[in-house]
C-alpha positions as CSV (number, residue, x, y, z in Angstrom):
1,M,146.9,52.8,162.6
2,D,143.4,51.7,160.9
3,K,141.7,54.6,163.0
4,I,143.7,57.6,161.7
5,Q,143.7,56.1,158.2
6,Q,139.8,56.5,158.9
7,S,139.9,59.7,159.9
8,V,142.3,61.7,157.9
9,R,139.8,59.8,155.2
10,T,137.1,61.4,156.5
11,L,138.8,64.6,156.7
12,L,139.4,65.1,152.8
13,M,135.9,63.7,152.4
14,D,134.8,66.2,154.3
15,H,137.2,69.4,152.7
16,L,137.2,68.7,149.3
17,A,133.7,66.8,148.0
18,A,131.8,69.2,150.3
19,I,128.4,69.0,149.2
20,E,125.2,71.6,150.9
21,P,121.7,72.2,150.1
22,L,120.7,75.0,149.3
23,T,118.4,76.2,152.1
24,V,117.0,79.5,150.0
25,N,116.0,79.7,146.0
26,L,119.2,81.6,143.9
27,S,117.7,83.7,141.4
28,L,118.8,84.3,137.8
29,G,122.5,86.5,138.3
30,G,122.7,86.3,141.9
31,T,125.8,85.2,143.8
32,V,124.3,85.2,147.4
33,V,123.9,81.2,148.0
34,K,122.7,79.8,150.7
35,V,123.4,77.0,152.9
36,D,123.6,75.2,156.3
37,N,127.2,74.9,156.7
38,T,130.0,76.5,155.0
39,S,132.4,75.4,157.5
40,H,134.1,72.5,155.0
41,Y,134.5,75.0,152.0
42,R,137.5,77.7,151.7
43,I,137.7,81.1,149.3
44,N,138.8,80.5,146.2
45,D,137.0,76.3,146.4
46,E,135.9,75.6,143.1
47,I,132.8,74.3,142.4
48,Y,129.2,73.5,141.2
49,L,125.7,74.1,141.2
50,I,123.9,70.8,140.6
51,S,120.4,69.6,141.1
52,S,119.1,65.8,140.8
53,S,116.5,66.4,139.9
54,V,117.4,68.1,136.8
55,G,120.1,67.6,133.8
56,F,122.4,70.6,134.3
57,A,125.2,72.1,136.7
58,E,127.1,75.3,136.3
59,T,130.7,75.7,137.5
60,S,131.8,78.8,140.3
61,I,134.3,79.8,142.5
62,I,133.5,80.7,145.9
63,K,135.2,84.2,146.7
64,D,133.6,85.3,150.3
65,I,132.3,83.6,153.1
66,P,130.4,85.8,155.3
67,D,129.3,84.0,158.2
68,D,128.7,79.8,158.6
69,K,125.3,80.0,156.3
70,T,126.5,82.8,153.2
71,I,128.6,81.7,150.6
72,I,129.6,84.6,147.7
73,I,130.6,83.6,144.2
74,N,131.5,84.7,140.8
75,P,130.6,84.5,139.0
76,P,126.8,84.8,138.9
77,S,124.4,81.9,138.4
78,V,123.6,81.8,134.4
79,R,120.3,79.9,135.7
80,G,118.0,79.9,138.7
81,W,118.2,77.6,141.4
82,T,115.6,76.4,143.6
83,V,115.0,74.4,147.5
84,A,112.1,73.0,145.2
85,E,114.4,71.2,142.6
86,N,116.8,69.8,145.0
87,A,119.9,72.2,144.0
88,Y,123.3,71.5,146.5
89,V,126.6,73.3,146.0
90,Q,129.5,70.4,145.3
91,K,133.1,71.5,145.7
92,A,135.3,69.5,142.8
93,V,138.9,70.7,142.4
94,N,139.5,72.3,139.1
95,H,135.5,71.0,138.7
96,Q,136.4,67.4,138.7
97,F,135.0,65.6,141.4
98,I,136.6,63.4,143.0
99,K,135.7,59.3,142.2
100,R,137.1,57.6,144.9
101,I,138.8,57.8,148.4
102,N,140.2,54.3,149.4
103,I,142.0,52.6,152.4
104,G,145.3,50.6,150.5
105,D,146.8,51.5,147.4
106,L,144.5,49.5,144.8
107,K,146.0,47.1,142.3
108,I,143.7,48.9,139.3
109,I,142.1,52.3,139.2
110,P,138.6,52.1,137.8
111,S,138.5,55.8,138.0
112,F,139.8,58.9,138.4
113,P,141.1,61.2,140.2
114,T,141.2,58.4,142.7
115,I,142.6,59.3,146.2
116,T,144.6,56.5,148.6
117,I,145.7,56.5,151.5
118,T,148.3,53.9,153.1
119,A,149.9,52.8,156.0
120,T,153.9,52.8,155.6
121,S,155.6,52.2,158.8
122,E,155.1,52.7,162.6
123,S,158.3,53.5,164.7
124,N,157.9,54.0,169.4
125,E,160.7,54.3,171.8
126,W,160.4,55.7,175.4
127,Y,159.7,59.1,176.5
128,T,159.0,57.5,180.1
129,L,158.9,54.9,182.1
130,Q,154.8,54.6,181.9
131,R,154.5,56.8,178.4
132,T,155.6,55.6,174.8
133,M,156.1,58.3,172.0
134,H,154.8,56.2,169.0
135,D,155.7,57.9,165.0
136,Y,152.7,56.8,162.6
137,K,154.0,57.2,158.9
138,F,151.5,57.2,155.5
139,N,151.6,57.8,152.4
140,I,148.9,59.5,150.8
141,R,148.6,59.1,147.1
142,V,146.8,61.1,144.3
143,Y,146.1,59.5,140.9
144,V,145.0,60.9,137.6
145,L,144.5,59.9,134.1
146,A,147.7,60.5,132.0
147,D,146.9,62.9,128.6
148,N,148.8,64.6,126.8
149,F,147.4,68.0,127.7
150,E,148.9,70.6,130.4
151,R,146.0,70.3,132.5
152,T,146.4,67.1,134.1
153,N,149.8,68.5,134.8
154,I,147.8,71.7,136.8
155,F,144.9,69.9,138.2
156,L,147.5,67.3,139.9
157,I,149.5,69.8,141.8
158,K,146.3,71.3,142.4
159,L,144.8,68.7,144.2
160,A,147.8,68.0,145.8
161,E,148.7,71.0,146.8
162,Q,144.7,71.2,148.7
163,I,146.2,68.0,149.7
164,R,148.6,69.5,151.9
165,E,146.3,72.4,153.3
166,I,143.6,70.6,155.0
167,L,146.1,68.1,156.5
168,L,147.9,71.4,158.1
169,D,144.8,73.0,159.0
170,H,144.1,70.0,160.6
171,I,147.2,69.1,162.1
172,R,145.3,66.9,165.1
173,P,142.7,65.6,163.4
174,I,140.4,63.8,165.3
175,V,140.6,59.8,166.5
176,D,138.0,58.4,168.5
177,G,136.4,61.5,169.4
178,H,133.2,61.9,171.2
179,S,130.8,64.7,170.4
180,Y,128.9,66.7,172.9
181,P,126.3,69.2,172.0
182,L,126.9,72.3,174.1
183,T,123.7,72.7,175.2
184,A,123.8,76.2,176.5
185,D,126.0,79.1,174.5
186,L,130.1,79.4,175.2
187,P,131.0,83.4,174.7
188,I,134.6,84.2,173.9
189,G,137.2,84.4,177.0
190,S,134.9,81.7,178.7
191,T,136.1,79.4,180.8
192,V,133.2,77.0,181.3
193,V,131.2,74.6,179.4
194,N,128.4,73.2,179.6
195,V,126.9,69.4,178.1
196,S,124.4,67.2,178.5
197,D,126.7,65.1,180.8
198,T,129.9,65.0,181.8
199,S,130.3,61.4,183.9
200,E,133.1,60.5,180.6
201,F,135.2,63.2,181.2
202,K,138.3,63.4,183.1
203,V,140.3,65.8,184.4
204,G,143.8,66.0,182.2
205,G,142.1,65.3,179.3
206,A,142.2,66.8,175.6
207,V,138.7,68.3,174.6
208,F,138.5,69.7,171.1
209,L,135.4,73.0,171.1
210,R,133.5,73.5,167.0
211,D,130.9,75.4,165.9
212,R,129.7,75.4,162.0
213,N,130.9,79.3,161.9
214,P,133.7,79.2,159.2
215,A,137.6,78.1,159.9
216,P,139.7,79.2,161.2
217,H,137.4,78.8,164.5
218,H,138.3,76.1,167.1
219,D,139.7,75.2,170.2
220,E,142.4,72.7,171.6
221,A,141.6,72.7,175.4
222,Y,141.6,70.5,178.3
223,V,139.1,69.3,180.7
224,R,140.8,71.4,184.2
225,K,137.8,70.7,186.3
226,I,134.5,68.9,186.7
227,L,131.9,70.8,187.8
228,D,129.5,69.1,187.7
229,G,127.0,66.7,185.8
230,T,126.6,68.8,183.1
231,T,129.6,71.5,183.5
232,L,133.2,71.4,183.0
233,A,135.9,73.8,183.1
234,I,138.5,73.2,180.7
235,H,142.4,74.7,181.6
236,H,142.2,78.1,179.2
237,A,139.2,81.0,178.0
238,T,138.0,80.6,174.6
239,Q,139.0,82.6,171.6
240,F,135.8,82.6,169.9
241,D,132.2,82.1,170.7
242,Y,130.8,78.9,170.0
243,L,126.5,78.8,169.7
244,M,123.9,76.3,169.4
245,S,122.4,77.7,166.7
246,R,125.9,77.1,164.5
247,N,125.2,73.0,165.9
248,A,128.5,73.9,169.3
249,E,129.4,70.7,170.4
250,L,132.7,70.1,172.6
251,I,134.4,66.9,171.3
252,R,136.0,64.2,174.2
253,V,139.1,63.0,172.2
254,D,140.5,59.5,173.6
255,R,143.1,60.1,171.6
256,L,145.4,62.4,170.5
257,L,147.6,63.3,168.2
258,Y,149.8,65.8,168.8
259,D,151.7,66.7,165.6
260,T,150.5,65.6,161.9
261,R,152.3,66.9,158.8
262,P,152.7,66.5,155.3
263,E,156.4,66.5,155.1
264,S,157.0,66.3,151.1
265,I,155.1,65.9,148.1
266,N,156.9,63.8,144.6
267,Y,155.3,63.7,141.4
268,G,155.8,61.5,139.1
269,Y,154.5,58.7,136.5
270,V,152.4,55.7,137.2
271,Q,152.1,52.2,134.9
272,T,149.3,49.9,135.9
273,P,149.6,46.7,136.2
274,G,148.3,44.4,133.6
275,G,149.3,47.5,130.5
276,G,146.4,49.5,132.3
277,P,147.0,53.7,130.9
278,L,149.3,55.4,133.0
279,M,148.8,57.7,135.5
280,Q,150.2,60.5,136.7
281,A,151.0,60.6,140.2
282,A,151.8,62.5,143.7
283,D,152.6,61.0,146.6
284,I,152.3,63.2,150.0
285,S,154.3,61.7,152.7
286,W,152.1,62.3,155.8
287,F,152.8,61.7,159.5
288,A,151.5,61.7,162.6
289,K,152.9,61.4,166.8
290,E,150.9,59.9,169.3
291,M,151.7,60.2,172.9
292,I,150.5,56.9,175.0
293,T,150.2,56.3,178.7
294,R,150.7,53.0,179.9
295,Q,149.7,52.7,183.6
296,G,150.3,49.0,184.4
297,N,154.0,49.4,184.1
298,I,155.8,47.7,186.8
299,L,160.1,48.7,187.1
300,T,161.3,45.7,188.2
């Protein structure tokens, strides 16, 4: 279960606190922001334009993501941002930075907002004579400091809903994934994939295709045939094109979570131990299911 927790933490970090340096200067009043990768952003995301070398940051909202390297913002920038000053874009829900995402619940919350990911239970049952089905359950808790202002309640709900949508968008989070960059572009409708080495792939093994194009843009497939040392065939034609210029990759998955879902969210208040501050919290119940093949089973 620990690897699943680590996978979920990486997923939330990538999408709740996405950071991308500017690749082209943004002028005063500009709305077109150029970065290297837009795949971790969504339309209507709240962001900061910021630089570590200047004592200033400005807030904005993403209004469009036309391609893998372009973000359209509104309102227009109130100052110029340059590559030379190491300017970057950072996502911040409700324009508040996530302070930490922790594995396991915390007795003391040192800063807010904080997210914890805790394993709560595991059950299994025989599915066939050589397969077991495992059902893992986790609690994802969001903490914000309680106060008398409406904005805190609004922020907590927005953050919990963002986590819910990220988890729903990634119903098969990658656990024990191994990346193989494509060695040739893969047009839409293709079934033959070129990588540098196919020796670790197995017929019937699960794979993911993705690149840096904005979501939704990925394919899930199974290996149909190993054609040679650098080429394999997948069982269905791709729904999108995958380009080397967008860092296209084929991901071999040794563990496949075939079903996951954030099934409920509960809101309330939490008192920290030792008379610490009162916090508002959202508990997200998330489950993951996995099928494990057991080759050594013997019917006796």
